[in-house]
C-alpha positions in Angstrom: 112.9 89.4 129.2 113.0 93.0 127.9 116.0 94.5 129.7 117.3 98.1 130.2 119.7 97.5 127.1 116.6 96.6 125.0 114.9 99.8 126.2 117.9 101.9 125.1 118.2 100.3 121.8 114.4 100.7 121.1 114.1 104.4 122.3 117.5 105.3 120.4 116.0 103.8 117.2 112.6 105.7 117.7 114.6 109.1 118.3 116.9 108.3 115.4 114.0 107.7 113.0 112.5 111.1 113.8 116.0 112.6 113.4 116.5 111.1 109.9 113.0 112.3 109.0 113.8 115.8 110.2 117.2 115.7 108.3 115.8 114.2 105.1 113.1 116.9 104.9 115.5 120.0 104.5 113.9 122.2 101.9 110.8 119.9 101.6 108.4 122.7 102.8 109.0 124.9 99.9 105.9 123.9 97.9 103.1 121.3 97.3 105.0 119.4 94.8 108.1 119.2 96.9 106.1 118.2 100.0 104.0 115.4 98.1 106.4 114.1 95.4 109.8 115.2 96.5 110.2 117.7 93.5 110.1 114.8 91.1 113.7 114.0 91.4 114.0 111.3 94.0 116.8 108.6 93.6 115.2 105.5 92.1 117.0 103.2 94.5 115.5 105.0 97.6 112.1 104.8 95.8 112.5 101.1 95.4 113.4 100.4 98.9 110.4 102.7 100.0 108.1 100.8 97.8 108.9 97.6 99.5 109.0 99.0 102.9 105.5 100.4 102.2 104.5 96.8 101.3 105.9 95.0 104.0 104.2 95.6 107.2 104.6 94.4 110.9 101.9 91.8 110.1 104.4 90.3 107.5 107.3 90.3 110.1 104.9 88.3 112.4 102.6 86.6 109.9 105.0 84.8 107.5 106.8 83.0 110.3 103.4 81.9 111.8 102.5 80.7 108.4 105.6 78.6 107.7 105.5 77.4 111.3 101.9 76.1 110.9 101.9 75.0 107.4 104.7 75.5 104.9 106.2 78.2 102.4 103.4 77.9 99.8 102.5 81.6 99.8 106.1 82.2 98.3 104.1 81.6 95.2 102.9 85.1 95.7 106.1 86.3 94.2 105.0 84.7 90.9 102.2 87.1 91.0 104.4 89.8 91.9 106.5 89.2 88.9 103.7 89.2 86.5 102.5 92.5 88.1 106.0 94.0 87.7 105.9 93.4 84.0 102.2 94.5 83.6 102.7 97.6 85.5 105.9 98.5 83.8 104.6 98.1 80.4 101.1 99.3 80.9 100.6 101.6 83.9 103.9 103.5 84.6 104.3 104.9 81.1 100.7 105.9 80.8 100.7 107.5 84.3 103.9 109.4 83.6 102.8 110.6 80.2 99.3 111.7 81.2 100.7 114.7 83.2 98.7 113.8 86.3 99.8 114.8 89.8 97.7 112.2 91.7 96.6 108.7 90.9 92.9 109.4 90.4 93.2 112.6 88.5 93.3 110.4 85.4 89.5 109.6 86.0 88.4 113.2 85.6 90.4 113.5 82.4 88.8 110.4 81.0 85.3 110.4 82.6 84.3 113.0 85.1 85.2 114.9 88.3 82.5 112.7 90.0 84.2 109.4 89.1 87.5 111.0 90.4 86.0 111.8 93.6 84.3 108.4 94.1 87.4 106.5 93.4 89.3 108.6 95.8 86.8 108.0 98.5 86.7 104.3 98.0 90.5 104.2 98.1 90.6 106.3 101.3 88.2 104.1 103.0 90.1 101.0 102.2 93.4 102.4 103.2 91.9 103.8 106.5 90.9 100.2 107.4 94.2 98.8 106.4 95.9 101.3 108.6 93.7 100.3 111.6 95.0 96.8 111.2 98.7 97.7 110.5 98.6 99.7 113.9 96.5 97.1 115.9 98.1 93.8 114.9 101.8 94.5 116.0 100.6 96.3 119.0 99.0 93.0 120.0 102.5 91.7 120.3 104.5 95.0 121.3 102.0 95.7 124.2 102.7 92.4 126.4 106.4 92.5 125.5 106.8 96.0 126.6 104.5 95.7 129.6 102.3 98.6 128.3 98.7 99.0 127.5 97.8 98.1 124.0 96.4 101.6 123.4 99.7 103.1 124.4 101.6 100.9 122.1 99.3 102.0 119.2 99.7 105.6 120.1 103.4 105.6 120.3 103.6 104.2 116.9 101.1 106.7 115.5 102.5 109.8 117.1 106.2 109.1 116.0 105.4 108.2 112.4 103.1 111.4 112.2 105.7 113.7 113.5 108.2 113.3 110.9 105.7 112.7 108.2 103.8 116.0 108.9 107.1 118.0 109.3 109.0 116.6 106.3 106.5 115.4 103.9 107.4 112.8 101.2 111.2 113.1 101.5 111.0 112.2 105.2 108.7 109.2 104.4 111.2 107.9 101.6 114.3 108.2 103.6 112.8 106.9 106.9 111.5 104.0 104.8 115.1 103.2 103.8 116.2 103.3 107.4 113.2 101.2 108.5 113.7 98.6 105.8 117.4 98.1 106.9 116.2 97.6 110.5 113.5 95.3 109.5 115.7 93.1 107.3 118.5 93.1 109.8 116.2 91.9 112.4 115.1 89.1 110.4 118.7 88.1 109.7 119.6 88.2 113.4 116.6 86.1 114.4 117.4 83.6 111.6 121.0 83.4 112.6 120.3 82.7 116.3 117.8 80.1 115.3 120.1 78.3 113.1 122.8 78.3 115.6 120.6 77.0 118.3 119.8 73.8 116.1 123.4 73.1 114.8 123.8 75.3 112.0 121.8 76.5 108.8 122.6 73.3 106.9 121.1 71.1 109.8 118.1 73.5 110.1 117.5 73.1 106.3 117.8 69.4 106.4 115.2 69.1 109.4 112.8 71.8 108.0 112.9 69.9 104.6 112.2 66.5 106.4 109.2 68.2 108.3 107.6 69.5 105.0 108.2 73.2 105.9 110.4 73.9 102.8 107.4 73.2 100.3 106.8 76.3 98.3 105.3 75.3 95.0 102.2 73.4 94.1 101.1 73.2 90.5 99.0 69.9 90.9 96.0 71.3 92.7 94.0 73.8 90.6 91.0 74.2 93.0 90.4 78.1 93.3 89.1 77.4 96.8 92.5 76.4 97.9 94.7 79.4 98.7 98.1 77.5 98.7 98.2 76.5 94.9 99.7 78.2 91.9 96.3 79.2 90.5 95.5 81.1 93.7 98.6 82.2 95.4 100.4 82.8 92.0 98.1 83.7 89.2 95.0 85.2 91.1 97.4 87.0 93.4 98.9 88.7 90.4 95.6 90.7 89.9 96.0 92.0 93.6 99.6 92.9 93.0 98.6 94.9 89.8 95.8 96.6 91.6 98.2 97.6 94.4 101.3 98.4 92.4 99.3 100.2 89.5 96.4 101.9 91.3 97.4 102.6 94.8 98.2 106.5 95.4 101.2 105.4 97.6 102.9 103.7 94.5 101.7 106.2 91.9 103.1 108.9 94.0 106.6 107.2 94.1 106.5 106.7 90.3 105.8 110.5 89.8 108.6 111.4 92.3 111.2 109.6 89.8 112.7 111.6 87.1 111.9 109.3 84.3 109.8 106.4 83.2 113.1 104.3 83.2 113.8 105.2 86.8 110.2 104.5 88.0 110.3 101.0 86.4 113.9 100.6 87.9 112.5 101.3 91.4 109.6 99.0 90.8 111.8 96.0 89.6 114.2 96.6 92.8 111.2 96.6 95.1 110.2 93.1 93.7 113.8 91.8 94.1 113.7 93.0 97.7 110.3 91.7 98.3 111.5 88.0 97.3 114.4 88.4 99.9 112.0 89.5 102.6 109.5 86.7 101.9 112.2 84.1 101.9 113.9 85.4 105.0 110.7 85.5 107.1 109.2 82.2 105.9 112.7 80.7 107.0 112.3 82.2 110.3 109.0 80.4 110.7 110.5 77.1 109.5 113.6 77.7 111.9 111.2 78.1 114.8 109.4 74.9 114.0 112.6 72.9 114.0 113.9 74.7 117.1 110.7 74.0 119.2 109.1 71.1 117.5 111.8 68.9 115.8 115.2 69.3 117.7 113.6 70.2 121.0 116.2 72.8 121.9 113.5 75.0 123.2 110.2 74.2 125.0 107.1 76.5 124.5 104.8 76.8 127.5 101.3 75.7 127.1 98.9 78.2 125.8 101.3 80.2 123.4 99.1 81.0 120.3 100.4 80.5 116.8 101.0 84.2 116.2 102.8 84.3 119.6 105.6 81.8 118.9 108.1 84.3 117.3 107.4 86.9 119.9 108.0 84.4 122.6 111.3 83.4 120.9 112.2 87.1 120.6 111.8 87.9 124.5 112.9 84.7 126.1 115.7 83.2 123.7 117.2 86.1 121.9 120.1 87.9 123.9 119.8 91.3 125.4 120.2 94.2 122.9 119.2 91.9 119.9 115.7 91.7 121.5 115.5 95.5 121.6 116.7 95.6 117.9 114.1 93.1 116.6 111.3 94.9 118.6 112.5 98.1 116.9 112.1 96.2 113.5 108.3 95.5 114.4 108.0 99.4 115.2 109.8 100.0 112.0 107.5 98.2 109.8 104.4 99.6 111.5 105.8 103.2 111.2 106.8 102.8 107.6 103.2 101.6 106.6 101.6 104.5 108.5 103.9 107.3 107.3 103.4 106.3 103.7 99.6 106.0 104.1 98.8 109.3 105.6 101.2 111.2 103.3 99.3 109.6 100.5 95.8 110.2 102.0 96.8 113.9 102.5 97.4 114.2 98.8 94.4 112.2 97.7 92.1 114.3 100.0 93.2 117.7 98.7 93.7 116.8 95.0 91.1 114.2 94.3 88.3 114.5 96.9 88.4 118.3 97.6 89.5 118.9 93.9 92.0 121.7 94.8 93.4 122.6 91.6 96.3 124.7 92.5 99.5 123.7 94.4 100.1 127.1 96.3 100.7 127.5 99.9 97.1 127.1 100.9 96.9 123.7 99.2 100.0 122.6 101.2 98.4 123.9 104.5 95.4 121.8 103.7 97.4 118.7 102.9 99.4 119.0 106.1 96.2 119.2 108.1 94.5 116.3 106.5 97.7 114.3 107.1 97.3 114.9 110.8 93.5 114.0 110.6 94.1 110.7 108.8 96.7 109.8 111.4 94.1 110.5 114.0 91.4 108.3 112.2 93.8 105.6 111.6 94.7 105.6 115.4 90.9 105.6 116.4 90.2 102.7 113.9 93.1 100.6 115.6 91.6 101.7 119.1 88.2 100.4 118.0 89.7 97.2 116.8 91.5 96.7 120.1 88.4 97.3 122.1 86.2 95.0 120.0 88.8 92.4 119.6 87.0 91.8 116.3 88.4 89.8 113.5 89.9 92.6 111.8 92.0 90.6 109.3 88.9 89.0 107.7 87.2 92.2 107.4 90.2 93.8 105.7 90.2 91.0 103.2 86.7 91.7 102.4 87.0 95.4 102.0 90.2 94.9 99.9 88.3 92.9 97.4 85.5 95.3 97.6 87.6 98.4 96.6 90.8 97.4 94.8 89.1 95.3 92.0 86.9 98.1 90.9 89.8 100.5 91.1 91.8 98.4 88.7 89.0 98.2 86.3 88.6 102.1 86.4 92.3 102.4 85.3 91.9 99.8 82.7 89.0 101.5 81.1 90.7 105.0 81.5 93.7 103.6 79.6 91.9 101.6 76.8 88.2 102.9 76.3 87.4 106.5 75.6 83.7 106.3 74.8 82.3 105.8 78.1 79.9 108.1 80.1 80.5 108.6 83.8 77.0 107.0 84.5 78.2 103.7 82.8 81.3 103.7 84.8 79.7 104.5 88.2 76.9 101.8 87.9 79.4 99.4 86.6 81.8 100.0 89.7 78.8 99.5 92.0 77.8 96.3 90.4 81.5 95.2 90.5 81.5 95.7 94.2 78.2 94.0 94.8 79.5 90.9 92.8 81.8 89.8 95.7 78.8 89.5 98.0 77.8 86.4 96.1 81.0 84.7 97.3 81.6 86.3 100.6 80.0 86.9 104.0 79.3 90.5 104.9 81.2 91.7 107.9 78.9 92.5 110.8 76.0 90.8 109.2 76.4 87.2 110.3 72.9 86.3 109.3 73.9 86.7 105.6 75.1 83.4 103.7 76.3 84.1 100.3 75.0 81.5 97.5 78.5 80.7 96.4 80.4 80.8 99.6 83.6 78.5 99.6 83.9 78.4 95.8 86.9 80.9 95.8 89.5 81.7 98.4 90.2 85.3 99.4 92.8 85.8 96.7 90.1 85.8 94.1 88.0 88.6 95.5 89.8 91.5 93.4 89.4 89.3 90.4 85.8 88.8 90.8 85.0 92.6 91.3 87.4 93.8 88.7 86.1 91.4 86.0 82.5 92.0 86.9 83.0 95.9 86.7 84.5 95.5 83.4 81.6 93.3 82.0 78.9 95.5 83.4 80.5 98.6 82.0 81.0 96.9 78.6 77.2 96.4 78.5 76.2 99.6 80.0 78.1 101.6 77.3 75.2 100.7 74.9 72.6 101.9 77.5 74.4 105.1 78.3 76.0 106.0 74.9 78.5 108.9 74.9 76.8 111.7 73.2 78.7 113.3 70.2 78.5 117.0 70.3 77.3 118.9 67.2 79.5 121.5 65.4 77.2 124.4 66.5 77.5 123.2 70.2 81.2 123.1 69.9 81.6 126.4 68.2 
């Protein structure tokens, strides 16, 4: 059970996180650029760790073990897609973003198209990220609330308040250095859990043999090419690459970090480091799931009570098997992942709102004050979104997957068009984006409209949604460039 020692460990970690955020933010309130981009001189290794800390959420901490426990390690093929994305983003995105002179991700769309396109893209991104934040606060609280013996709304609120305090006060530097701390705690918590599991079944070698014999170590499938199957190379490896490119290349959280480095080389180094660390994290938590299967289902060392859900196996092990103190540290790791995701998101949303939605051109004290106000507002909205999910007990994950495909694919298409096509009108781009978003309705049910049945439901798994919406956007815009040709100004109009 959760003991006094566990409470001491957890409370100490929360207070220490706030302290690190306050310490790291010394001097970060001098100006907008310092507050939002760390002055453009952040260490690449810290940015790399922050990138993976932003990507790894509490749902990874809990979801990967559940996936390996119930199936296998097939989703390790996602790392193939991540490798492809690192190459594409490093060669195509980071150099162009750095050389463009922009200070926010979607400023590029105003340079290439119009302020309307910039604002529309920023709104789409903000809506997508708001929903994601609702999930990343709600999902871990489902586990933390019963473990800690508190109401789920309080579990959500504590995470949100702590992350908001140091993010509002310290800005980007506070986010980066607390990310470094939180990644260390997250990874350390996984190592401790895996060690205790392996010792419980006779050592890691024995755990490996038993997990392999049970089919839990299967991680690669190049024989099945059905796009409806999420666990093959085509979907989990290649289609997932588009998701990774859209996140690593188009998400303000990532672009903000690339701009905080002092050079293209440093930005690429941070990106590569994040991928390497991501592989370690994936392998670690999938092995935790395989170890749990061996512990409870093969070796019979432990016994699960009837009624423990799939996503509750790891939390049950944390509370009832791990020793006092270690339990508190692993629970702190879950909080770490949730706080890291939230702090990065609200900081990025504050920047996006001021620069890309409100179109504030200057970076003076007034702009900084607005950004700090919007940081708090987005934190409040994210918390309310998590509260709504908790009260409705809705299928938030399936809704999130739908909106991820709805928004991220067209955003990726916009970046590609901005990079490689300079003869487009904003009308062609906007109509193309709307068509791209509508295209996934042919393959996916619409959340909250159960009566709708898409004509091609089941043809593609969820990994393909961003591919569909991105390709559809590019095709429609390519056609519309002839319907809405870009007008060439006459000499007398120019002069």
